[in-house]
C-alpha distance (Angstrom), angle and dihedral (degrees) to the residues before:
residue distance angle dihedral
X1 . . .
X2 3.76 . .
X3 3.79 92.7 .
X4 3.81 90.4 51.6
X5 3.72 91.2 54.0
X6 3.76 92.1 47.9
X7 3.77 90.9 50.7
X8 3.79 91.8 49.2
X9 3.73 91.6 50.9
X10 3.79 92.5 51.1
X11 3.83 90.6 48.8
X12 3.75 92.2 51.1
X13 3.80 91.8 46.9
X14 3.81 92.4 51.7
X15 3.87 90.3 48.1
X16 3.75 90.5 47.3
X17 3.82 95.3 50.4
X18 3.76 91.4 45.3
X19 3.84 92.2 50.8
X20 3.85 90.5 47.3
X21 3.87 91.1 50.0
X22 3.80 90.6 48.7
X23 3.82 90.9 47.8
X24 3.76 91.3 48.8
X25 3.87 92.6 49.2
X26 3.87 88.4 49.1
X27 3.69 93.0 52.2
X28 3.79 95.9 46.5
X29 3.76 92.0 44.9
X30 3.83 93.6 49.0
X31 3.80 90.6 45.6
X32 3.84 97.7 51.3
X33 3.79 115.4 16.0
X34 3.84 103.4 55.7
X35 3.78 92.5 52.4
X36 3.83 98.4 43.3
X37 3.80 104.7 32.9
X38 3.82 100.1 20.3
X39 3.84 91.9 -121.3
X40 3.79 123.7 152.3
X41 3.81 122.6 -96.4
X42 3.81 119.2 -99.7
X43 3.73 126.5 -123.9
X44 3.87 120.0 -142.8
X45 3.79 93.3 -99.1
X46 3.79 94.0 48.9
X47 3.79 89.7 50.3
X48 3.77 90.3 48.4
X49 3.84 89.9 53.0
X50 3.73 91.2 48.3
X51 3.83 90.3 53.6
X52 3.81 90.2 50.2
X53 3.89 91.0 47.8
X54 3.81 91.5 49.1
X55 3.84 92.7 47.1
X56 3.85 92.0 48.8
X57 3.92 90.3 46.0
X58 3.82 93.1 52.5
X59 3.80 94.8 41.9
X60 3.93 87.0 53.9
X61 3.76 91.1 50.6
X62 3.78 93.3 48.7
X63 3.79 94.8 46.6
X64 3.83 91.2 60.7
X65 3.82 94.1 57.5
X66 3.74 123.4 94.4
X67 3.73 111.5 -128.1
X68 3.79 96.6 -156.5
X69 3.77 120.7 110.4
């Protein structure tokens, strides 16, 4: 039972941090990009998708590098 509670807390923490990151991206995008570059405003789900795409993109770039000196 204790392990299930720990796993649930970790899952909720990951979801909460992801939602906060998407919300922050949405706010920063909507504050800067429409005025400077005349781009449309983002919704929360579009900002969340943008965060996922950026994370996947940078993971793919880092996976191709050789970590040897």
